[in-house]
Biopython code that builds the backbone (N, CA, C, O; Angstrom):
import numpy as np
from Bio.PDB.StructureBuilder import StructureBuilder

atoms = [
    (1, "MET", "N", (262.877, -151.065, -51.268)),
    (1, "MET", "CA", (262.538, -149.973, -52.156)),
    (1, "MET", "C", (263.711, -148.998, -52.189)),
    (1, "MET", "O", (264.167, -148.525, -51.148)),
    (2, "THR", "N", (264.181, -148.712, -53.365)),
    (2, "THR", "CA", (265.308, -147.799, -53.484)),
    (2, "THR", "C", (264.844, -146.358, -53.346)),
    (2, "THR", "O", (263.651, -146.064, -53.408)),
    (3, "THR", "N", (265.789, -145.484, -53.162)),
    (3, "THR", "CA", (265.468, -144.072, -52.990)),
    (3, "THR", "C", (264.795, -143.506, -54.241)),
    (3, "THR", "O", (263.866, -142.706, -54.136)),
    (4, "THR", "N", (265.249, -143.905, -55.394)),
    (4, "THR", "CA", (264.662, -143.406, -56.640)),
    (4, "THR", "C", (263.212, -143.831, -56.768)),
    (4, "THR", "O", (262.357, -143.022, -57.127)),
    (5, "ASN", "N", (262.927, -145.095, -56.477)),
    (5, "ASN", "CA", (261.541, -145.566, -56.539)),
    (5, "ASN", "C", (260.677, -144.842, -55.514)),
    (5, "ASN", "O", (259.526, -144.513, -55.800)),
    (6, "TYR", "N", (261.207, -144.593, -54.345)),
    (6, "TYR", "CA", (260.465, -143.878, -53.309)),
    (6, "TYR", "C", (260.142, -142.452, -53.757)),
    (6, "TYR", "O", (259.031, -141.968, -53.537)),
    (7, "LEU", "N", (261.099, -141.785, -54.378)),
    (7, "LEU", "CA", (260.861, -140.429, -54.866)),
    (7, "LEU", "C", (259.816, -140.414, -55.975)),
    (7, "LEU", "O", (258.978, -139.513, -56.020)),
    (8, "TYR", "N", (259.853, -141.401, -56.870)),
    (8, "TYR", "CA", (258.823, -141.490, -57.915)),
    (8, "TYR", "C", (257.446, -141.737, -57.312)),
    (8, "TYR", "O", (256.457, -141.176, -57.782)),
    (9, "LEU", "N", (257.373, -142.560, -56.286)),
    (9, "LEU", "CA", (256.100, -142.811, -55.612)),
    (9, "LEU", "C", (255.568, -141.534, -54.970)),
    (9, "LEU", "O", (254.385, -141.220, -55.098)),
    (10, "CYS", "N", (256.430, -140.802, -54.284)),
    (10, "CYS", "CA", (256.015, -139.543, -53.656)),
    (10, "CYS", "C", (255.571, -138.530, -54.711)),
    (10, "CYS", "O", (254.579, -137.829, -54.512)),
    (11, "LEU", "N", (256.281, -138.449, -55.812)),
    (11, "LEU", "CA", (255.912, -137.542, -56.887)),
    (11, "LEU", "C", (254.554, -137.908, -57.476)),
    (11, "LEU", "O", (253.741, -137.029, -57.762)),
    (12, "ALA", "N", (254.308, -139.201, -57.657)),
    (12, "ALA", "CA", (253.020, -139.636, -58.195)),
    (12, "ALA", "C", (251.889, -139.286, -57.235)),
    (12, "ALA", "O", (250.820, -138.860, -57.673)),
    (13, "ILE", "N", (252.106, -139.459, -55.941)),
    (13, "ILE", "CA", (251.078, -139.124, -54.953)),
    (13, "ILE", "C", (250.822, -137.625, -54.939)),
    (13, "ILE", "O", (249.675, -137.188, -54.851)),
    (14, "ILE", "N", (251.894, -136.835, -55.026)),
    (14, "ILE", "CA", (251.762, -135.378, -55.015)),
    (14, "ILE", "C", (250.966, -134.894, -56.221)),
    (14, "ILE", "O", (250.231, -133.912, -56.117)),
    (15, "VAL", "N", (251.099, -135.561, -57.356)),
    (15, "VAL", "CA", (250.388, -135.144, -58.561)),
    (15, "VAL", "C", (248.961, -135.680, -58.569)),
    (15, "VAL", "O", (248.036, -134.951, -58.925)),
    (16, "VAL", "N", (248.764, -136.936, -58.184)),
    (16, "VAL", "CA", (247.457, -137.583, -58.302)),
    (16, "VAL", "C", (246.482, -137.089, -57.248)),
    (16, "VAL", "O", (245.301, -136.915, -57.551)),
    (17, "TRP", "N", (246.928, -136.857, -56.025)),
    (17, "TRP", "CA", (246.030, -136.479, -54.926)),
    (17, "TRP", "C", (245.242, -135.205, -55.220)),
    (17, "TRP", "O", (244.015, -135.233, -55.120)),
    (18, "PRO", "N", (245.885, -134.082, -55.578)),
    (18, "PRO", "CA", (245.098, -132.871, -55.853)),
    (18, "PRO", "C", (244.196, -133.016, -57.077)),
    (18, "PRO", "O", (243.075, -132.506, -57.085)),
    (19, "LEU", "N", (244.677, -133.707, -58.109)),
    (19, "LEU", "CA", (243.849, -133.900, -59.293)),
    (19, "LEU", "C", (242.608, -134.722, -58.969)),
    (19, "LEU", "O", (241.518, -134.435, -59.465)),
    (20, "ALA", "N", (242.775, -135.741, -58.139)),
    (20, "ALA", "CA", (241.626, -136.553, -57.746)),
    (20, "ALA", "C", (240.645, -135.735, -56.904)),
    (20, "ALA", "O", (239.432, -135.873, -57.058)),
    (21, "LEU", "N", (241.161, -134.892, -56.022)),
    (21, "LEU", "CA", (240.270, -134.051, -55.216)),
    (21, "LEU", "C", (239.511, -133.051, -56.076)),
    (21, "LEU", "O", (238.362, -132.724, -55.778)),
    (22, "LEU", "N", (240.135, -132.569, -57.127)),
    (22, "LEU", "CA", (239.478, -131.584, -57.985)),
    (22, "LEU", "C", (238.477, -132.199, -58.939)),
    (22, "LEU", "O", (237.419, -131.617, -59.178)),
    (23, "TYR", "N", (238.784, -133.360, -59.491)),
    (23, "TYR", "CA", (238.000, -133.874, -60.609)),
    (23, "TYR", "C", (237.168, -135.113, -60.308)),
    (23, "TYR", "O", (236.429, -135.568, -61.182)),
    (24, "VAL", "N", (237.258, -135.681, -59.095)),
    (24, "VAL", "CA", (236.453, -136.855, -58.743)),
    (24, "VAL", "C", (235.578, -136.462, -57.552)),
    (24, "VAL", "O", (236.044, -136.469, -56.413)),
    (25, "PRO", "N", (234.309, -136.119, -57.810)),
    (25, "PRO", "CA", (233.453, -135.602, -56.735)),
    (25, "PRO", "C", (233.251, -136.587, -55.587)),
    (25, "PRO", "O", (233.255, -136.174, -54.428)),
    (26, "GLY", "N", (233.077, -137.858, -55.871)),
    (26, "GLY", "CA", (232.874, -138.835, -54.810)),
    (26, "GLY", "C", (234.083, -138.963, -53.910)),
    (26, "GLY", "O", (233.946, -139.107, -52.695)),
    (27, "PHE", "N", (235.255, -138.913, -54.492)),
    (27, "PHE", "CA", (236.486, -139.016, -53.712)),
    (27, "PHE", "C", (236.668, -137.799, -52.819)),
    (27, "PHE", "O", (237.041, -137.932, -51.654)),
    (28, "SER", "N", (236.409, -136.619, -53.355)),
    (28, "SER", "CA", (236.573, -135.413, -52.538)),
    (28, "SER", "C", (235.557, -135.373, -51.401)),
    (28, "SER", "O", (235.877, -134.914, -50.305)),
    (29, "ASP", "N", (234.344, -135.846, -51.648)),
    (29, "ASP", "CA", (233.342, -135.920, -50.574)),
    (29, "ASP", "C", (233.764, -136.903, -49.491)),
    (29, "ASP", "O", (233.575, -136.643, -48.303)),
    (30, "LEU", "N", (234.330, -138.021, -49.896)),
    (30, "LEU", "CA", (234.803, -139.013, -48.934)),
    (30, "LEU", "C", (235.925, -138.445, -48.074)),
    (30, "LEU", "O", (235.923, -138.610, -46.854)),
    (31, "VAL", "N", (236.877, -137.781, -48.708)),
    (31, "VAL", "CA", (237.992, -137.192, -47.961)),
    (31, "VAL", "C", (237.484, -136.132, -46.996)),
    (31, "VAL", "O", (237.927, -136.067, -45.849)),
    (32, "GLU", "N", (236.555, -135.300, -47.459)),
    (32, "GLU", "CA", (235.991, -134.268, -46.588)),
    (32, "GLU", "C", (235.273, -134.881, -45.392)),
    (32, "GLU", "O", (235.432, -134.410, -44.266)),
    (33, "SER", "N", (234.490, -135.920, -45.626)),
    (33, "SER", "CA", (233.764, -136.573, -44.541)),
    (33, "SER", "C", (234.715, -137.199, -43.527)),
    (33, "SER", "O", (234.504, -137.095, -42.318)),
    (34, "LEU", "N", (235.753, -137.842, -44.025)),
    (34, "LEU", "CA", (236.726, -138.463, -43.117)),
    (34, "LEU", "C", (237.484, -137.417, -42.307)),
    (34, "LEU", "O", (237.760, -137.624, -41.126)),
    (35, "MET", "N", (237.819, -136.297, -42.940)),
    (35, "MET", "CA", (238.508, -135.235, -42.203)),
    (35, "MET", "C", (237.607, -134.643, -41.123)),
    (35, "MET", "O", (238.057, -134.399, -40.004)),
    (36, "LEU", "N", (236.340, -134.411, -41.453)),
    (36, "LEU", "CA", (235.413, -133.881, -40.451)),
    (36, "LEU", "C", (235.187, -134.866, -39.315)),
    (36, "LEU", "O", (235.085, -134.464, -38.156)),
    (37, "LEU", "N", (235.106, -136.151, -39.637)),
    (37, "LEU", "CA", (234.961, -137.172, -38.607)),
    (37, "LEU", "C", (236.173, -137.184, -37.684)),
    (37, "LEU", "O", (236.029, -137.216, -36.462)),
    (38, "PHE", "N", (237.354, -137.158, -38.262)),
    (38, "PHE", "CA", (238.581, -137.148, -37.469)),
    (38, "PHE", "C", (238.649, -135.905, -36.574)),
    (38, "PHE", "O", (238.977, -135.999, -35.391)),
    (39, "LEU", "N", (238.340, -134.754, -37.147)),
    (39, "LEU", "CA", (238.419, -133.507, -36.361)),
    (39, "LEU", "C", (237.377, -133.468, -35.255)),
    (39, "LEU", "O", (237.648, -132.962, -34.166)),
    (40, "SER", "N", (236.199, -133.993, -35.520)),
    (40, "SER", "CA", (235.172, -133.982, -34.483)),
    (40, "SER", "C", (235.511, -134.966, -33.360)),
    (40, "SER", "O", (235.160, -134.726, -32.205)),
    (41, "GLN", "N", (236.175, -136.044, -33.679)),
    (41, "GLN", "CA", (236.565, -137.014, -32.642)),
    (41, "GLN", "C", (237.716, -136.487, -31.789)),
    (41, "GLN", "O", (237.755, -136.732, -30.583)),
    (42, "THR", "N", (238.653, -135.767, -32.406)),
    (42, "THR", "CA", (239.813, -135.294, -31.645)),
    (42, "THR", "C", (239.532, -133.988, -30.906)),
    (42, "THR", "O", (240.323, -133.589, -30.052)),
    (43, "ALA", "N", (238.426, -133.316, -31.213)),
    (43, "ALA", "CA", (238.111, -132.049, -30.544)),
    (43, "ALA", "C", (237.513, -132.263, -29.158)),
    (43, "ALA", "O", (237.411, -131.320, -28.373)),
    (44, "ARG", "N", (237.126, -133.471, -28.860)),
    (44, "ARG", "CA", (236.498, -133.708, -27.552)),
    (44, "ARG", "C", (237.490, -133.722, -26.443)),
    (44, "ARG", "O", (237.118, -133.910, -25.285)),
]
sb = StructureBuilder()
sb.init_structure("model")
sb.init_model(0)
sb.init_chain("A")
sb.init_seg("    ")
for serial, (resi, resn, name, xyz) in enumerate(atoms, 1):
    if name == "N":
        sb.init_residue(resn, " ", resi, " ")
    sb.init_atom(name, np.array(xyz, "f"), 0.0, 1.0, " ", f" {name:<3s}", serial, name[0])
structure = sb.get_structure()
């Protein structure tokens, strides 16, 4: 993977991730649940 392709991939992730969290309710709920699960496991 060239540097240019890597930068385009990172840019696409940076743009798509927040939009998906804002406009796809199921996806945002899944991310929230996974984050809470991770935090509750590491807090012990």
